[in-house]
Each structure stands twice: as C-alpha cells, then as structure tokens.
N, C-alpha and C positions, 0 to 999 in steps of 0.2 A: 624096571624103574617106575615108580608110582607118579602119575601125573596129578598135580594139584590145581584145581580150578581157581583162577584168580577172580575175585569179586571186583567189579568196576564201580568206583565211587561216582555218584551223580547227585544233582540237586533233586530233592523231592519237589512235588508240585507246590506244597506249602511254602518251602524255602524260595522257590522261584517267584511266587506271588508276593512274598515279603520284599524281595529285592526290587521287583517292579514298583511296588508301593513306595519304597524308600526313594527310588529314582524320581517317581512322580512328585513326591513332596519336595525334593530338592529343586526340581525344575520349577515348581510353583513358587518356591521361595526366591529363586534366582531371577526368574523372568521379569518381575516388576523392577528389580534393580538394574537389569540390562536395559529395559525400556527407558527407565529414568535416566540412565547414563547416555543413551542415544539422544533423548530429548534435550538433555543439557548440552550435548555436543552440537546439536542443530541450533540451539539458541545461541551458543557462543559463536558459531559460524555466521549467524544472522547479525549478531552484534559487530563482528569483524567487517561484514559488508557495509553496514551503516557507518562504521569508523572510516572506511575508505571513501565513502561518499562525502562525509562532512569534511574530511581532509582535502578532498578534491575541490570542494567549495572554497576552502581556505587558499588553496593554490591558484584557483581561478581569480580570487580577489587580489592576490599578489600580482598576477599578470595583468589584470584589467581594472584594478582599483574598485570594482563593484562585483556583486554576485550577479549571475545571469537571471533575467526576469522571465516571466511568462510572456509568450508572444502576444502582440497586439492584433494578430490576424489569425483567424482559424485556418486559412489556406496555407499560410507560412508558419503554422503553429508548432514549430520545433520545441521540444520540452527542455526544461532545465537539465534533466538527465542527459539528453543528447548533447548539450553544450559542454558537459563535464567529461565526455569520453577521453579527450587527450590526457586528462589528469587522473584517469583510471587505468592508464597504460593501454588505452584503446585508440591511439591515434590512427592506426591503419583502418579501423572501423569508421572513425569519423571522416576519413578521407573518401569513404564511399558515399557520404552524404553530400549532395549538391544543394547547399543552403540557398543558392540563387534560384532554384526551381521550387515551385509550390509543393508542399507536402501533400495537400489535398486538392482535388478538383471538384468543381461545382460549388454549391452554396446551400446554407440551411441544413435540413435533414437529409439532403440527397448527396452529400459529399462522399467521394470515394478516394482511395489512396492513389496517388500519382504513380503510374507504372515505373517511372524513373527510380522510385524508391522501393520497389518491390523487394529487391534482394536484401537491403539493409534493415528494413522495417520488420522483417520476419525472422531476424536472428535473435534467438534467446541469449541473454547474458547472465552468467551465474552470479556476478556481482550485483545484479539488479533483481535477484530472486531469492526469497527466503527458502532454505532447504526443508523447513517444516511444512510448507504449503505444497501438497502433492497434486494440486489441480493442474490440468493441462495448460501449458504456457502459450501455445499457438492458437490464435483466434481468427476465424473467418466469419465475416458478417456483412451487413449491408454497406459498411464503410470501407471494406477492404478490396472490393472489386474482385479481380482474379488473383490478388495477392493475399497476404496474411500479415497480421500484427503479432509481435511477441510481447507478452505482458510483463508487468513489473509489480513487485510487492513494495517497493520503496518510493515514498511520496513526500513532496515538500509541503511545508505548513504555510497556509495562506492567512492564518490568523484565528481568531476566536469563533468566527461565524455568527456572532451576535449582531443585532441590528441589521444593517445592510452589508456587513463585512463578508458575506458569502458572495457578493457581486464583485468579482475580481477584475472587472473592466475598468475600475478606478482603484485608487489607493485603499488598501485594507489596513487593519491594525496589526497585520503580520509582516513578514519579510518578503513575501512574493505576491505579485499581482501583474496584470498586463503591463508590460513595459517598465517594470520596476528596476531601479538601479540602486538597490540598497547595499550596505556594507556594514562593517563592524561599528562604524560611527552611529548607525541607526539603532543599535541594541542598547537603548537608553536604560532598559531594565537590567542590563548586564548580560554578557554572553553566556554565562552559566545558568541563566534563568529564561533563555529564549530557545524554543524548539525549532529546529530547521527541517529535520527529517523524522519520519516514523515509518511504520509498516502498515500494510493493509492486505486484504485477501483478494486473490484473483476471482473474477466472476465465473459463474458456472456455465456461461455461454447459452443460457436458456431464456429467451424472451417470451412473454405471454401477456395477454390482456388480463385485466382484473387487478385490484389493489393489493391483494395479499400475497406476498412472496412465499413460495414453497420452501425457499432456503434463504432466510433473512440475512444470513452472514455473507452470502455470495450473490444475492439479487437486490438491486436497488429498486425503490419505488419511484416510478417516473410519471411526471405530469406532462401532458401534451400541450401543443400550441406555443404561442409566443409569450406574451405577458411580461416583457422586460421594459422597464422605463429607461430613462437616461442613464448612462454609465454611472455606477455608484448608487443608483436609486433602488436597485433590486427589482423584485417582481411587482407588477401592478395588480396581480391577482393572487390566487392561492399558490403556494401555501403562506406567503407573506413573511414578515420579519418575526424573528424569535418564536418559531412555531413549536408547539408540542409535537415532537417528531412521531410519536406513536399515532396520534390523530392525523398528522399529515400523511403518513404512510398509508393509513386506512382510507384516505380520500384520494389517493393517486389513481391514475387511469390504467397503469400497466406495470408489469414487472420487467426489469432490465438486467440481464445477466452479462453485460459487457463491461462492467466496472474493472478498472486496472488492466484493460486489455491491450494497452500499447505503451511502451517506454519512450517511443519517439514522438508521439503526438501529445502536445502539452495541454490538452483539454482538462478541465478541472476534475471530472469524474474518472479520469484515467491516471493522472500523475500528481494530484494534490490531495490534501486533507485539511480539515480544520478541527479545532478543539471544542466545538460546540457541545459535544457529548463525550462522556468518559470512555476509555478504551474498551473494546470488545463488547459493545452493547448488543442486546438481543434485538433491538429495533434496527430495521434496515436503513441504509443510506437513502436519502431523498433528494431528487434533483428535477430540474426543469431546464431543458436545453443544455444540459451539462453543468449548470450552476446549482449549488445547493449545499447540503450538509453531509460530509463524508468523514466517517470516524476512523480513528486508528484501530486496526484489527490485526490479530495474529492467530496462529494455531498453537502458540505457546500457552502453557497453563498460567492463568491468573493475570496476564498482562501483556504489554508490548515493549519492544525496544524503541528508544527515541534518541536521536542525536541532537546535541545542543550546540549553541554557537561557539562554545569554548573548545569544541572538538571531542568532548566526552560523549559516551553512550551510556544511557541509564535504562534500567528496566522499570517501567512505570506500571504499577498494579491497577487492576480494574476498579479497586476501591478508593482510588485517589479522590479527594474532594473536588467537586466540579469547579468551584471558583479558582482553585489552584491550577487545575488543568487548563482552564480558559486563560488564566493569566500567563501561563507558560507559552501559549500560542501567540501572545502579543509581544511586540518588541519595545513599546514605550508606553505601557499602560500604568506605570508607576505602582505596580502591585508590590506589596511587601512580602508576599508569600514566596516560598521556593519549593521546587520539586523535592520530595523526600528522598 
C-alpha cells in the first residue's frame, strides 16, 4: 500500500502580516468610537447627578419653603450639599452628622475638622462626583487634622461674581450666600434662566509658593492675609473688584490644590462657583481666604453641565457669550438673554 504524504495548509508570513495589519486598522477605527461612547456615557451620568441635586433642592423647598443657604459661620459651615442629603436618598448618612456640633475647630487659617465628624466627612458620594474626573476624591491637608475630607464636583452658584458679588458674607446677585433663604419667588429672571448648580474639578492636592499654577485647571491662585472689609464690601486690597483674572492670578502669593476638597464644608472655594468667567477657562480660580472667583469646570469636551431653577440640566459650551453666562448666574438682573 502506497503512503501519500499530506501537505498541511498554513498561513504564509505575508498573509499573517496582512491579517495583523487589517486588525490594527480596525482597532484604530473603532477605538475613537468606543472612547467617544464612553465619554458620552460619563457625561450623561454627570447630567443625571445634577438632575438629582436640583430636584433635591426642589423637594427641600417644598418641605422648608426656602432653599438651604450657605452657613453664616465657618465653624458651623455645613454646606448646601450636606443639607440636601435626605432628598438624595441619603437620610442615613445625614443622621451621622451632628449639626449641633461645630464642623471645624479653631479660627482663621488654623481651623481643623472636628473629630466628631471624621467618619462622615471622609465618605465619598457618587452622586456628588462626576465620573469623568479621575482625580483622587479623598483629601488630607492642614484643615483635616487626623481625618480626611471627601471632595465634590458639584457646586452651587453664588451669582455673577461682578462688583462685590464674590463676597458671600452678604446678599449677592445669585441664589446663595451666607444665611440666604431664597426660593422660587426670588427667580425674577425666570427659573429656566437661573443657574443653581454646575460642576468643577477636584484640586490636585498640591500646594506651593509662587503665583504660577503648574496645573491651572486644578490649582487655585491664592492671596494671603486678611484684606476683607465689612460684609458685602469685598477685599480692601488686591485683587479688588472686577479683576482681570489672568493678571490677578499672576499677582497671587501661592498655588492652592485644595479646591473642591470637601462636600460637607460649605466654604466658597469648596462648594460654590460664580459665572464671572466662561466655563473651562485656562485661567486658574483666584481666591483670598476662600472668597473669590471660581469657574465652572469639567473634564467633558467643550463645556460643562449646569442645572437650572426649572429642574432642567443643560450642556453649556465654553464659547458661550460672557454676558449671557453672567446673566444666568443672577436671579433678578432683568437680563433678556437666555442660555442657548
């Protein structure tokens, strides 16, 4: 019987290289689409978080006839976000907060977190964080003592920031300031034209001397010292009213990476913003003693999500006209322009 040798079929080297090249082209074509789909999903999730927050404000108003205001005391400075917890299905978490105990101990720049609040202050909440911001959410710094703060991306609007409206110790042209008791009745411009919430970026947790931030999106320019006049009067020295923010940042004494570092402490540089400058600027935020100009910022392409008084959430582009954006930050400025 004659044996016949069977030839085994296989890819040649050229055929294998062609297959690899085709797969590489397909991956190159599909990867941007996959990344774009993921970015769109994260942006939608962020929008849903803001929707929950603005509806929580509505429900708080129903129960209390007013929106929660910023605290009039730094020691008892519980944030608007902390007051909304029961309306975000977080009643058990709010039960851990003893509002009769000061949140912070000490005074001035030497305040530290009260140990009574260590457990709750360091709890990150998904509803208070944008999934597009991959920055670490737990902060330890000179204000936390042996505890930690959990940061937030979602901040309340204190107004336009023009004139002395960055000084939230007195009434501003927005919906939130120290001890404010505003409600729907105060949205004279219309609830669909008044911004209540937007988003910002967590700080990079790096403080340093010198005026120029190495990361202007995540580091604020910080002025030292006091320099505050009577409530509502703003700074008695630099950077003054209506500053050129680029010049103000260049004149600052230090870089501050603690922005948005706490959802529970209602200081301005942590849980608020104003519409003084359009979203996602390359210029850093500027503050002195926590008061200043804090922009809406995000890791989304081309803009930020913003929640309005009527409960809607809109995507606001970086190219929005500044007068329109500033007008959206006010509640009774009688502006005739609307968000696009």
